[in-house]
C-alpha positions in Angstrom: 273.0 248.2 220.6 273.5 245.0 222.4 276.7 245.3 224.8 276.3 249.5 224.7 276.8 251.7 227.4 273.1 252.5 229.2 273.7 256.6 228.8 275.0 255.9 225.4 271.9 253.7 224.3 268.9 256.4 226.7 271.1 259.8 224.9 270.0 258.0 221.5 267.2 256.5 222.0 265.8 259.6 223.6 268.2 262.5 221.3 269.4 264.3 224.5 272.9 264.3 226.0 274.7 261.8 227.9 274.9 264.4 230.7 271.1 264.2 230.4 270.9 260.6 230.3 273.2 260.1 233.4 271.2 262.1 235.2 267.7 259.8 234.3 269.9 257.0 235.6 271.1 258.6 238.9 267.6 260.2 239.5 265.9 255.9 239.0 264.0 257.2 236.8 265.5 253.9 234.2 264.4 250.6 234.7 265.6 247.6 233.1 263.5 244.3 233.1 261.2 246.3 235.8 264.4 247.2 238.4 265.5 251.0 238.5 268.9 250.8 236.9 271.3 252.1 239.2 275.4 252.4 237.1 275.0 254.5 233.4 278.0 252.2 232.0 276.0 248.4 232.5 276.4 247.6 229.4 272.7 246.3 227.9 272.1 243.0 226.3 269.4 242.1 222.5 265.9 242.2 224.4 266.2 244.1 227.6 263.5 246.2 227.8 264.0 249.6 229.4 261.6 251.9 231.1 262.1 255.6 231.2 259.8 258.1 233.1 260.4 261.4 231.7 260.3 264.3 234.7 257.9 267.5 234.1 259.0 269.7 231.1 260.8 273.0 233.9 258.7 276.2 232.2 260.8 277.5 229.8 262.5 281.0 229.3 262.5 281.1 226.0 261.2 284.5 224.6 260.2 285.2 221.0 263.0 287.4 219.9 261.6 288.5 215.8 265.2 291.4 216.4 267.5 288.0 216.2 268.9 287.8 213.1 270.9 284.9 210.9 269.6 284.1 207.6 267.5 281.1 206.6 269.5 278.4 203.6 266.8 275.9 204.2 263.7 275.5 206.4 260.5 272.1 205.6 258.3 270.8 207.0 261.6 268.6 209.1 264.6 270.5 209.0 265.6 274.2 209.4 269.5 275.0 208.3 271.0 278.8 208.4 273.4 280.6 208.9 274.8 281.4 211.3 276.2 285.3 212.6 279.6 285.4 213.6 278.7 286.6 217.4 275.4 285.1 218.0 275.3 282.7 220.7 273.0 279.9 219.9 271.6 278.9 223.1 270.8 280.0 226.8 273.9 279.1 229.3 276.0 280.7 231.8 275.4 284.4 230.6 273.5 284.7 228.0 269.1 284.7 228.8 268.1 286.1 226.3 269.1 287.6 222.4 270.0 283.4 221.6 269.1 281.8 217.8 266.7 279.6 219.6 265.0 282.7 221.0 265.0 283.7 217.4 264.0 280.7 215.9 261.2 280.1 217.9 259.9 283.4 216.6 260.1 282.1 213.3 259.6 278.9 213.9 256.9 278.1 216.5 256.3 274.6 216.2 259.4 274.3 218.2 258.3 274.4 221.3 256.8 271.1 221.1 259.9 269.4 220.7 261.1 271.6 223.9 257.2 269.6 225.2 257.7 266.2 224.2 261.3 265.4 226.5 263.7 267.6 224.4 266.0 269.6 226.4 265.0 273.2 228.0 265.7 275.7 225.8 267.2 273.3 223.3 264.6 272.9 221.5 265.6 271.1 218.2 269.6 271.8 218.5 271.7 268.6 217.3 274.7 270.5 217.2 276.1 274.1 217.2 278.8 276.1 216.7 280.9 278.5 219.3 279.3 282.0 219.3 282.8 283.5 217.7 281.8 281.1 214.6 280.4 282.2 212.0 278.5 279.0 209.2 276.3 276.5 209.0 274.3 275.0 211.1 270.9 271.9 211.1 268.1 272.5 213.1 265.0 269.6 214.0 261.8 271.1 213.4 260.6 267.3 214.6 261.5 264.1 217.2 262.5 261.9 213.8 264.6 264.1 212.5 266.2 265.1 216.1 266.3 261.3 215.6 268.2 261.2 212.8 270.1 264.2 213.4 271.7 262.8 216.1 272.3 259.2 214.9 274.4 260.8 211.8 275.9 262.7 214.1 276.8 259.8 216.3 278.2 257.4 213.8 279.2 260.7 211.5 278.4 260.4 208.7 276.8 264.1 208.4 279.8 265.9 206.9 280.7 269.6 208.8 283.8 271.4 206.8 284.8 274.5 207.6 287.5 276.4 206.9 290.4 278.1 209.0 292.9 280.7 209.0 295.8 279.2 211.4 298.8 281.6 212.4 302.0 280.3 211.0 303.2 277.1 207.5 301.4 274.0 208.1 304.6 271.0 207.1 301.8 269.2 205.0 299.7 270.1 202.9 297.6 267.6 204.3 296.6 265.3 207.4 295.1 264.1 209.7 295.1 264.8 213.6 293.8 261.8 215.8 294.5 263.2 220.4 291.7 263.3 222.5 290.2 265.8 224.0 288.4 266.8 227.2 288.7 269.3 230.0 292.0 271.2 230.6 293.3 270.0 234.4 294.4 274.0 234.6 291.4 275.5 233.4 288.3 273.3 233.9 286.4 275.9 231.1 288.9 275.1 228.5 289.5 272.2 226.5 292.7 270.1 225.7 294.4 267.7 224.5 293.9 264.8 227.2 294.6 261.0 228.0 291.5 261.1 229.2 289.8 262.9 227.2 287.2 261.8 224.2 288.4 260.5 220.3 288.8 262.6 218.0 290.2 263.1 214.7 290.0 266.4 212.1 291.4 266.1 209.0 292.6 269.0 207.2 294.1 269.9 203.6 295.9 273.2 203.2 294.1 275.3 200.0 296.3 278.6 200.2 299.6 279.6 202.4 300.1 283.1 203.3 303.9 285.3 203.6 303.6 288.3 204.4 302.5 290.3 206.3 303.3 287.4 208.8 303.3 283.8 207.2 299.6 281.8 208.1 297.5 279.2 205.4 294.5 278.9 204.8 292.5 274.9 205.3 290.0 273.3 204.8 288.7 271.0 208.6 286.7 268.1 208.0 285.1 267.0 211.4 285.3 263.4 211.9 284.3 264.0 215.7 282.2 266.4 217.1 284.2 267.9 220.6 283.6 271.0 222.4 286.4 273.5 220.7 287.5 270.9 218.4 289.3 272.6 215.6 290.5 274.9 217.6 292.2 272.8 220.3 293.6 270.8 217.5 295.0 273.4 215.3 296.9 275.0 218.7 297.8 271.2 219.6 300.3 271.2 216.4 301.7 274.6 216.9 299.0 276.4 214.1 295.8 277.9 216.2 293.8 279.8 214.3 293.8 283.7 213.7 291.5 285.6 216.3 291.6 282.4 218.6 293.0 284.2 222.0 291.6 281.8 223.9 293.9 278.6 222.5 296.1 280.5 220.8 297.5 284.1 222.7 297.6 287.3 221.3 300.1 285.9 218.7 297.2 284.8 216.4 295.3 288.5 216.3 298.7 289.8 214.8 298.4 293.8 213.9 299.2 294.0 210.3 296.0 291.8 209.8 293.9 295.1 210.9 291.0 295.2 213.1 288.2 293.3 210.6 287.9 290.0 213.6 286.5 291.2 216.7 286.1 290.7 219.9 285.5 287.2 220.0 286.4 285.7 217.1 287.6 283.8 215.0 288.6 283.3 211.0 287.0 280.2 211.8 283.4 279.0 209.8 281.7 276.4 209.0 281.1 276.6 204.7 279.9 273.0 204.3 277.2 270.6 205.0 275.6 267.1 204.1 273.3 265.1 205.8 270.4 262.7 205.1 267.2 264.4 205.3 265.1 261.7 206.9 262.5 261.5 204.4 266.4 259.3 202.3 267.6 262.3 200.3 271.3 263.3 200.2 271.0 266.9 201.2 274.2 269.9 201.0 274.7 273.4 201.2 277.5 276.3 201.3 278.5 279.1 202.3 280.6 281.8 201.3 282.8 283.2 203.3 281.8 286.4 205.1 282.8 290.3 204.4 284.7 289.8 207.9 286.9 287.4 206.9 287.2 288.1 203.2 288.7 291.6 204.8 291.1 289.6 206.7 292.3 287.5 203.5 292.7 290.6 200.6 294.7 291.7 203.9 297.7 288.6 202.9 300.2 287.8 200.4 301.4 284.5 198.8 305.0 286.1 197.9 
């Protein structure tokens, strides 16, 4: 870690976001060799002794909810792999104070609360990555501190494999490619992401699985995340002129052609996390697959290749 920014080092060591790590520094809770750190970007040196005063945990608003529906694909003492349905929000946030995936997880796995009390991000125990509300598919959740550290490191080093199926508007020119374009907050609409020179590096590789000509032109692609920016696949595909079907946010109304029927409900995009591969904290290589859910299968059935 020698030479890396202080906020990046803290983020990795504490398994928290860069934003939360920066907040610890700004609040004067981090010292380097006994002196309070005042700069987030200060590079650390080999041998530096860092000390962090973890603030008292906030009162959690999480409430175990037995009515939250999702499928458990795998679970052991370290990991939980879930198949998240579209429409389910992963964790608490603006406008979502209950009924989230985390509330459902807390009901089934009460021990997750130990991560929240152990310095994890409040109301996000075990969450190391997430899926958008309108996206379905596989997610891994850490159940122990060692798993959280391991998974966070794999995601940062890009060694964990996350593969998606997406139906996009139009016909892509190439059968395969890589979209390498930085992503940041939109200057026009801060709640949206956009390809931006000042954004963070982002790479998405894709390969064409099937092309459709009628009743509308569309292409089924397999997309692999090489980085994990917010809305990355959606933003990248829209940037090359092929937004995901159903993605009103980045592709407009034309991404919901009437010829495809009403299988995709409001907010639902044709994006499914269908394969997840990672290394278990004990060293095993594991992977899981999730088939397309019925609403996406129905949408595909309305398309013809000729």
